[in-house]
C-alpha positions as CSV (number, residue, x, y, z in Angstrom):
1,M,0.0,0.0,0.0
2,N,1.3,3.4,-1.0
3,K,0.8,5.9,1.8
4,T,2.8,8.7,0.3
5,V,0.7,11.7,-0.7
6,K,1.7,14.3,-3.3
7,L,0.9,17.7,-1.7
8,Q,0.3,20.6,-4.1
9,D,-0.4,24.2,-3.1
10,L,-2.2,25.7,-6.1
11,G,-2.5,29.2,-4.7
12,L,-5.4,31.2,-6.0
13,K,-6.9,29.2,-8.8
14,D,-10.1,29.3,-10.8
15,Y,-12.6,26.7,-9.6
16,K,-13.3,25.1,-13.0
17,E,-9.6,24.8,-13.8
18,T,-9.1,23.1,-10.4
19,W,-12.1,20.8,-10.9
20,D,-10.7,19.7,-14.3
21,Y,-7.3,19.1,-12.7
22,Q,-9.0,17.0,-10.0
23,E,-10.8,15.0,-12.6
24,E,-7.6,14.4,-14.5
25,L,-5.8,13.0,-11.4
26,F,-8.9,11.1,-10.4
27,K,-9.2,9.4,-13.8
28,A,-5.5,8.5,-13.9
29,T,-5.8,6.7,-10.5
30,L,-8.9,4.9,-11.6
31,D,-7.2,3.8,-14.9
32,I,-4.3,2.2,-12.9
33,K,-6.8,0.4,-10.7
34,I,-8.7,-0.9,-13.7
35,K,-5.4,-2.0,-15.3
36,N,-4.4,-3.8,-12.2
37,R,-7.7,-5.7,-12.0
38,R,-7.9,-6.6,-15.7
39,E,-4.3,-7.6,-16.2
40,G,-3.5,-8.9,-12.7
41,A,-0.9,-6.2,-12.3
42,S,0.2,-4.7,-9.0
43,L,1.1,-1.1,-9.9
44,D,1.0,1.4,-7.0
45,T,-1.8,3.9,-7.2
46,P,-0.9,7.6,-6.4
47,N,-2.4,9.8,-3.7
48,H,-2.8,13.5,-4.1
49,F,-3.8,16.4,-1.8
50,L,-4.5,19.7,-3.5
51,M,-4.8,22.9,-1.4
52,V,-6.1,26.0,-3.0
53,E,-8.0,29.3,-2.7
54,H,-10.7,30.1,-5.2
55,P,-12.1,33.3,-6.6
56,H,-15.7,33.8,-5.4
57,V,-17.7,30.8,-6.5
58,F,-20.9,28.9,-5.5
59,T,-21.1,25.2,-6.2
60,L,-24.2,22.9,-6.0
61,G,-23.8,19.2,-5.2
62,K,-25.8,16.3,-6.9
63,S,-28.5,16.4,-4.2
64,G,-28.6,20.1,-4.0
65,D,-31.6,22.4,-4.5
66,M,-31.2,25.5,-6.8
67,E,-33.6,27.4,-4.5
68,N,-30.7,27.5,-1.9
69,L,-28.9,29.9,-4.1
70,L,-30.7,33.2,-3.3
71,V,-29.5,35.3,-6.2
72,D,-29.7,35.2,-10.0
73,Q,-27.0,35.3,-12.6
74,K,-27.1,39.1,-12.8
75,Q,-26.5,39.4,-9.1
76,L,-23.7,36.8,-9.2
77,D,-22.1,38.9,-11.9
78,Q,-22.4,42.0,-9.8
79,E,-20.8,40.2,-6.8
80,G,-18.0,38.9,-9.1
81,A,-19.0,35.3,-8.4
82,S,-19.4,32.2,-10.6
83,F,-21.7,29.2,-10.2
84,Y,-21.3,25.5,-11.0
85,K,-23.3,22.3,-10.6
86,I,-20.9,19.6,-9.7
87,N,-20.6,15.9,-9.0
88,R,-19.9,15.8,-5.3
89,G,-22.4,15.0,-2.5
90,G,-24.0,17.7,-0.5
91,D,-26.0,20.8,-1.3
92,I,-24.7,24.3,-2.0
93,T,-21.5,25.8,-0.7
94,Y,-19.3,28.9,-1.3
95,H,-15.6,29.2,-1.9
96,G,-13.6,32.4,-1.9
97,P,-10.4,34.1,-0.9
98,G,-9.5,33.6,2.7
99,Q,-10.7,30.0,2.7
100,I,-8.5,27.0,2.6
101,V,-10.0,24.4,0.2
102,G,-8.6,20.9,0.3
103,Y,-9.1,18.2,-2.3
104,P,-7.6,14.8,-1.2
105,I,-7.6,12.5,-4.2
106,L,-6.7,9.3,-2.4
107,D,-7.0,5.7,-3.2
108,L,-8.6,4.5,0.0
109,D,-7.3,1.0,-0.8
110,N,-4.0,2.4,0.4
111,F,-5.5,3.4,3.7
112,F,-8.9,1.9,4.6
113,T,-12.1,1.2,2.6
114,D,-14.6,3.1,4.6
115,I,-16.1,6.4,3.3
116,H,-17.7,7.1,6.7
117,K,-14.3,6.8,8.4
118,Y,-12.7,9.0,5.7
119,L,-15.2,11.8,6.3
120,R,-14.8,11.5,10.1
121,L,-11.0,11.7,9.8
122,L,-11.2,14.8,7.6
123,E,-13.5,16.4,10.3
124,E,-11.0,15.3,13.0
125,M,-8.2,17.0,11.1
126,V,-10.1,20.3,11.3
127,I,-11.2,19.7,14.9
128,L,-7.6,19.2,16.0
129,T,-6.5,22.3,14.1
130,M,-9.2,24.4,15.8
131,A,-8.0,23.1,19.2
132,E,-4.6,24.6,18.5
133,Y,-6.3,27.9,18.4
134,G,-8.2,27.3,21.6
135,L,-11.5,26.6,19.8
136,K,-13.8,23.6,20.3
137,G,-14.7,22.3,16.9
138,E,-17.5,19.7,16.9
139,R,-19.5,17.4,14.7
140,S,-23.3,18.1,14.3
141,K,-25.4,14.9,14.0
142,G,-26.5,14.4,10.5
143,E,-24.6,17.4,9.2
144,T,-21.2,16.8,7.7
145,G,-18.5,19.3,8.5
146,V,-17.2,21.1,11.6
147,W,-19.2,23.4,13.8
148,L,-18.8,25.5,16.9
149,D,-21.3,25.6,19.8
150,V,-23.3,22.6,18.5
151,G,-26.7,22.2,20.2
152,T,-27.0,25.9,21.2
153,P,-28.8,28.8,19.5
154,F,-25.3,30.0,18.6
155,A,-24.3,27.0,16.5
156,R,-22.2,28.1,13.5
157,K,-20.3,26.2,10.8
158,I,-16.6,26.8,10.2
159,C,-15.8,24.0,7.7
160,A,-17.9,22.5,5.0
161,M,-17.3,19.1,3.4
162,G,-18.5,17.2,0.3
163,V,-16.9,14.3,-1.4
164,R,-17.2,11.9,-4.3
165,A,-15.8,8.4,-4.5
166,S,-15.5,5.7,-7.1
167,R,-13.8,2.4,-6.7
168,W,-12.5,3.9,-3.4
169,V,-10.8,6.8,-5.1
170,T,-11.9,10.2,-3.6
171,M,-12.2,13.7,-4.9
172,H,-13.6,17.1,-3.8
173,G,-13.1,17.6,0.0
174,F,-13.4,20.4,2.5
175,A,-13.5,24.2,2.8
176,L,-12.2,25.8,6.0
177,N,-13.1,29.5,6.6
178,V,-9.9,31.2,7.8
179,N,-10.2,34.8,6.7
180,A,-13.3,34.4,4.6
181,D,-15.7,37.3,3.6
182,L,-18.8,36.0,5.4
183,G,-21.1,38.4,3.4
184,Y,-21.1,35.9,0.5
185,F,-22.8,33.3,2.7
186,D,-25.8,35.6,2.8
187,L,-26.3,34.9,-0.9
188,M,-27.3,31.3,-0.2
189,I,-28.7,28.9,2.4
190,P,-25.4,27.2,3.4
191,C,-25.5,23.5,2.7
192,G,-29.3,23.9,2.5
193,I,-29.6,24.2,6.3
194,K,-31.8,27.1,7.3
195,G,-31.2,29.1,10.4
196,K,-27.6,28.1,11.0
197,A,-24.8,30.7,11.0
198,V,-21.4,30.5,9.4
199,T,-18.2,31.8,10.9
200,S,-14.5,32.1,10.1
201,L,-11.3,31.5,12.2
202,N,-10.3,35.2,12.2
203,V,-13.7,36.2,13.5
204,E,-13.6,33.6,16.3
205,L,-10.2,34.7,17.3
206,G,-11.0,38.5,17.1
207,R,-8.2,39.0,14.6
208,R,-8.1,40.9,11.4
209,E,-6.3,38.0,9.7
210,V,-4.9,34.6,10.6
211,P,-1.8,33.5,8.5
212,M,-3.1,31.0,5.9
213,E,0.2,29.1,5.7
214,E,0.2,28.6,9.4
215,V,-3.2,27.0,9.3
216,R,-2.3,25.0,6.2
217,K,0.7,23.5,8.0
218,K,-1.4,22.5,11.0
219,L,-3.9,20.8,8.8
220,I,-1.3,18.8,7.0
221,T,0.4,17.7,10.3
222,H,-2.9,16.3,11.6
223,F,-3.8,14.8,8.2
224,E,-0.5,12.9,8.2
225,A,-1.0,11.6,11.7
226,L,-4.6,10.6,11.2
227,F,-4.1,8.8,7.9
228,E,-0.6,7.5,8.8
229,A,0.6,9.2,5.6
230,E,3.6,11.1,4.4
231,C,2.9,14.3,2.5
232,I,5.6,15.3,-0.1
233,E,5.4,18.9,-1.3
234,S,5.3,19.0,-5.1
235,K,4.7,21.5,-7.8
236,A,1.7,21.1,-10.1
């Protein structure tokens, strides 16, 4: 089993370009798995972890409801935002500058074949990172992602998640609000869940800005420990 993960920081990159790149890596891994099965080969399958910031964009998952986007195309244009229907699970979400978006493209045959466990470990990675800032990140029953003050009127989401998997190969991932412009969340019903607030790490800490690279490094450290993986920095 190959537990080495090729880590790429894509910087600020267009959502569609990043999605296409994900699909390319995803397909290449699937092709190796299919070849192994058909030909009785034993080629190692690669693992990738893309980290990126996107320009303002809203994405709607396979089970999502268009009514959860509260603006039309004209208003999106005015806000400088784009919109895509995509092939992950979950409803609507927002990505933008000040948000760390992570796309692990892993062959779970290299780790464990359990999507539920995979999602819980991604949540745990964020929860452990939040703890380093003195914040208690939590899971909310039936709602994937990481929240603060679960079970109170002040419950608010700090990290959204939505994944796709085929033959145990994953794509899409998580979006952690670090220095996000929370005004954009008012243009949708986040994850289709009414009456729940959204927050960002800088807001919770009362800071103007939290260093993105600092948060990124903490996430990777916890990812490596939880997945018993070794991340190798690589250029795209």
